Phi, psi and omega in degrees: 000128179282164180296323178301313178300317180302316183290322181292329183264357187297331179263004179281112186230355182250111188287346185193123175217153169247002189252122184303328184290349177265354196296332184290345177237019198220164163270109188264130179285131172229158182225318188258309190281140179272112186249164176243139178307325187279351180282110177067019181063019181269150181237140191226154167245163180212136179187173179254116177288146182301332177296326182296338182295337176299333185271351178072191171050052182269354186299317180299312183299316181298318179300322178293316178299312182297319176301312181296322181289313182293330177276001177073024184270356182228164182250002179197154174261132180124179016275147177210168179159214187227140185208114182278003176269353175263159181276359180294132179299145184299319180306317182294317177301313183298318179302314185285329176295314178304321178297327176292316178302313182297320182291318179301319178290318180296321186265357183065038183241141177298158181245121178266119193255128168254131180212123180232115176057027182223033184296321179297320180296315180299311179297324177301315181294320179297322180288323182292311188273338180049061182295148177264332181280150181292144168252136182243119176273111187272152179059043186294128180231006186290177180276165182306323181295320175296320175299318180298315179303315182293318178304320181292341176264007170092009181286156163261145183245131180245126187249134177257221185286326184240135180191166175271118185304327180296325178295313181300325182289345177286337190271124177290160187306318189288353179247002190263131175230160172233158182204153178265339180048244181261003186286147176275354175290131183282161180298327181297320178295317179300319177298316179298319179293312179296324177297323177299310181301317185272358178066038180228168177289150182294324178295321173301314178288332173297322179288323177297311181295316178297323178296318179295320180295317178297321183293312187285313190262339184234010178053035187267000000 
């Protein structure tokens, strides 16, 4: 890792955002525009959200996602996943999700996972494909028991503005991430709130989250 890269990633504390105002401290999810990591010091992930499958015509989107990942223009695959609140049949969702998992493995990139009411299907895919790259469950809002189950399956858990405090307390430092996602609340405020929940100083938690982000997205 070069000194320039070290300087560029030092302020990245937000594992996932869709809001441009947070981009200077975040991994920003992109889908359409072909971006370069060097532009403005921003870092991106790319994938097809299961909601996008409702619109059909995903071949062009997939080609762009694959191009970005293979060219090293993004630091993660996703967000992608499974969602039973969409009308897209589960077999179709599973097929697209498996493509993302395989791309993550080929490119050596972590996978950012969206999952709603489809945890058993998600874990079945993980067991089937035995991925070597880390999976990050973004926007985790589940109960402590679900957090423990996912941790036992090797997941990293990323918490946004809303979550169950008991679940956050289940997560060891080395598996914890924070994110702004679609929220207007900034990452510094989320760090302050999470530090209070975990009973630590905000600076200490900031160091923990920053270390995890460097490990996952920058191999640091």
